[in-house]
N, C-alpha and C positions, 0 to 999 in steps of 0.2 A: 344498390339497395338490398338489405338482407330481408328475405321473405320467409314465410312459414315453410317448413320442409314439405308439407303437402302441396303447397303452391309450386314449389320447386319441382316436385315429382310430376305434376301435371305439365309444366312447361317442358321438362325433359322428354316426356312422352310425346308431346306435340312436336318437338324438334325432330325426334326420330321419325315420326310419321311424315313430316315435311320432307325429310331426306329421302325416305324410301318411296314416297309418292311423287317425287320430282317436283315438289312445291304445290301440288294440287291441294293438299291440306296446308292451309296458311292461316294462322290465328291473328295476324297483324293487320292493322289499319294505320296509315300514316296520319299523324296529327300535325296541324299547322295553325298556330295561334288559336288553339281551342276548337278548331273545326276538324271534322272527321273527313278525311279524303279517301278516295279509292286506293286500294292497295296496289302496289307495283310488284312485278315478279321478284322473288327473293327477299322480300322484307323480313321474313322469318330469320334470315341469316344475320340480321342486325340485333338479334337477342343473344347476348353472351351469358352463358351459365358458368359462374365462377365458384371456386371453393367456398365452403362455409355458408352455403345456402344463399349466396349473393347473386344478383341479377343486374346486368347493365345493358342499356340500349345504346347502340352506336349513334342513333339519331332519334328525334321525338317520334314515338309510336304509341298506338293504343292496341291492346290485345283483347280479343273476344274469346273467352274460354267456353262459350256456349256449345261448341261442337265436341267437347271432350270431358268437361269437368263433371257433368251429371253422371256420366258413366263411372268416373273415378269415385264419386260420392257413393254410388251403389256398391262398388268394390270395398270401400271403407266400412260400409254398413255390414257387409257380410263378414269382414274381419272381426268387427265388434261382436256380432252375434256368435261367431265361433269361439271367440275368447270368453264369452259369457257362458259357454257350455251348450249352445244349440248345435244339434247334429244334422239338422235339415231345415230348409226353408226357402222362401222366395222373397227377394227384395225387388219391388216394382216401383220405379220412380216415374212411370208414365212415358212409355216409348223406350225406356231403358230398364232392363231387368237382368237379374242373375239368379240362377237356381243352384243351391248347394245341398249336398246329401245324396244318398243313393236312389231316391225315388224319382222317376221321370215326371216332368211337368209339361203338359200340353200347352203350347203357346198359340194364341189367336191374334190376328192382326185385323184392324178395322178395314172393311170393304171401302175402297176409294170412292165408289159411286153411290153406295148406300151406307151412310155413315153409322146407322144404327145396327148394322150387321157385322159379324166378325167371322173371319175365315181361318181355320186351323192350318198352320204352316209347318210346325215342327214339335218334337218332344225333346226337352233339354234335360241332361243330367250333368251336373257340375260344369255348366256352361252359362254363357250370357248371350243376350240378343238385344239389339237396338234397331229402331225403325225411324226412318226419315221420310217425310212427305210434305207436299205443298198444298194438299187438297183442302185444308182448313183456312187457307189464305186467298185473298184476291189474286188473280193471275199475275199481276205485276208487282205483288207485294209479298212474294214467298219468303219464308225465313231462310231458305237455302240460297247461298250466293255462289255463282259460278266462279271458277278461277279467272285470273286476269286475262282479258282478251279472248275468252272462250264462252260458249253457250252452255247452259246447264243441261246435262243429259236427261235428268229426271223430268218426266211429264206430269200427268195428273194421277199417276199411280203412286206406289210406295216401294221403298227399298228397305229390306231388313237384313242385317248381318249377324250371323252366329259366330261367336269367337270365345276363346278361353277366358277372357276378362271383359267386364262391361266397359271399361275405359277404351279398350281396343275396339270393341264392337261399335261404341258410340262414334269414335273417330272414323273408323273404316266405312261406316254407312254414309258419312258425308263425302268421303272420297269416291265411293261407288256412285252416289247420286250425282256427283259433279262430272265424273269421267266415264261412267258406264261399266258394266260388269266385265266386258271383254278386255278393255284396256287395263283393268285393275286385277285381272285374274292371277297374274304372277305374284303380286303383292298379297292378295288374299290367301293364296296357297302357302306362301312363306309364313304367314301369321297363323296358319291352322284355322282359317275361317271359311265360311260358306255364305252365299248371298241368295236371298229370296226376293224376287221382284213380283209384286202383285199389281196386275193391270187394272184399269178402271172397270173392266168387264169381270173382274174377279178371278182371272186366270193367274196361276202361279208359274213363274219361270224360275227354275232352280239351277244354281251352279254349285255342285258339290264336288269337293276335291278328295280323291280316295286316300291321300296321304295326310289329310288334316287330322290333327290330334288335339285333344283338349289340354 
């Protein structure tokens, strides 16, 4: 099937994250006679990206772009603003944002236990940040899904990832929420990213890599 180049770019980005996270990031769900089944390890490998913006599935699959597409949309919005002559600004899609221009922007994250309060976590310049959490959902109905055969690392706190692009931040915060900051430290460093974990008590745990660059 030939898809829009933007769709292709999102799928290509998702495939790279699947490779480098050893399958922790997986946007696939197996489809059987219209029913949505639990994913099995390596389903993302059944998506073939072909020349001329064509995509083929080796077997029936469904894809969920909810963990990466909003970040991509934020990046596209920044590109449009810059093309229109904007020299600085912030695009905030709710949990996914990107700052462009030379002025720093202070970023606040909702307190996991007191949802009307916000905690300052970072100042961004030409960077993006995405946040994932389950605290707005019932305990058994969280939006974040663990990798196949594993428990979700994230509890009732939140995970925020700071990265050069919003698509990368969006996807990486799902990987960290699923696998934990320590297990994903090498991937984060390779991507020039940092992670902020906000506990239900409002404490900030920071993993900042000295060689990270925007």
